N, C-alpha and C positions, 0 to 999 in steps of 0.2 A: 504494500500500500504506500503510495506516495505521501510524503509529509507536507506537500504543498499542492495548491491548485494554481496553475499558471496559464498565461496566454500572452502572446506577442501581438502588439498593435502598431499601426502606423499613425503616429501623432508626435507632436512636440512634447517635451518633457512636462512643462508647466500645464499644458492642456490635458495631458494624461492624468496628472495629479488631481486637477479639478474634476475631471470626469469620474475618477475613482471616488473622490469625496462625495460627489452627487449620487453615485450609485450606492454607496454605503448608506447614505441618509435615506434613500428610497427603501432600503431593506431594514431600516430601523436601527442602524449603527451610528454612533457618534464617534468622532475622532478625539480621543483623550490626550494623545501624545503625537508629536510629529518630530522625527529626528532627521535632520539633513546630514546624512553620512558624509557626503562630499565636503561640506563646510567643516564638520567636526574633525575629520581626518586631517584636513589642511591646517586647522587651528591647533590641534593637539600634537600632531607628529610631523607636520610639514609635507604630507603626502598628497599628490594630486590624484584624485579618484573621479570616476564618472559620476554623473548625476544619479543619486541613489537616495530615496526617501523611504523611511519606515513610518507607517501610520499605525498607531495603536488604536484599533477600533473596538468598540464595545456596544453590544446590544443589551441594555439594562435588564430587560425581561429575561433573556437567556442567561445572563450572568447571575441574576438572582436565583433562578431555578438551579443552576449548577452549584452555587454556593450553599444552597439548602441541602444538597445531596452530598457535598464533599467540602468541608470547611477550608481545606488547603488548596482548593482548585484555583484560588487566586494567583498561585505561582505560575499558572499557565494563561492568565488573563493580563491584558486584553489580547484580542486576536490581532496578530501582526499582519499587515498588508504592506507589501513593498512595491514601489515603482522604481524601475531602474532603466537607464538609457544605455543601449548597446551601440548606438550610432545615431547619426542625424535622422530623426523621424522614426527610429526603431526603438520602441519601448516595450519592456516586459512588465506585466502586472502579475503579482503572485500573492496568494494568501495562505496562511497556515491551514492545514487540513485538520480540523479539530477532532475528527474521528480517530485519526492516527495518533495524535498527541494524547487524547483523553483515554484511549484504550490502555495505555501504559499505567494509568492510575489504578486499574483493577476493580473499579466500581461499575458493575453492569447497569446500574440505574442511570448512569451518565450517558449511556449510548443514545437514547432518544434525543437528549438535549444536544449532544455533539452532532448527530445527524441533521437536526434542524438548523443548527448554526452552519454546518457544511453546505446544506442546500442553499441557504441565503448567501453565503460567500461565493459559491459557484455562480449564482445569479449575478452577483456583483461583477465577477471576473468576465462572465459571458457578455454582460451588457456594456462594458466600456469600449 
């Protein structure tokens, strides 16, 4: 089982980030954190890196359900979605596959929640 859900698109980097944020909102996710990896690597260690953004996305209803079932599941939250540029107009969008990550927890009651979140994240990836 893949640990990510990914798709390549033809778009500018900033446009792709905006499209991902809009698609996340449509599926009930808010973006809690946004990490500009390119800027961080340049600032912290002087490395030039491609455009790469990590969006920490959370669907509050799904997070609440998961937290009720497993109190330490917060170690796997929020759901990370990345947007990375591989070349001019070549952008890849990826999301964590929550089914793959949550099955390691060993709580079978989490499976329906993980499947619902995966379904929504797949919709996000497919719609951008």
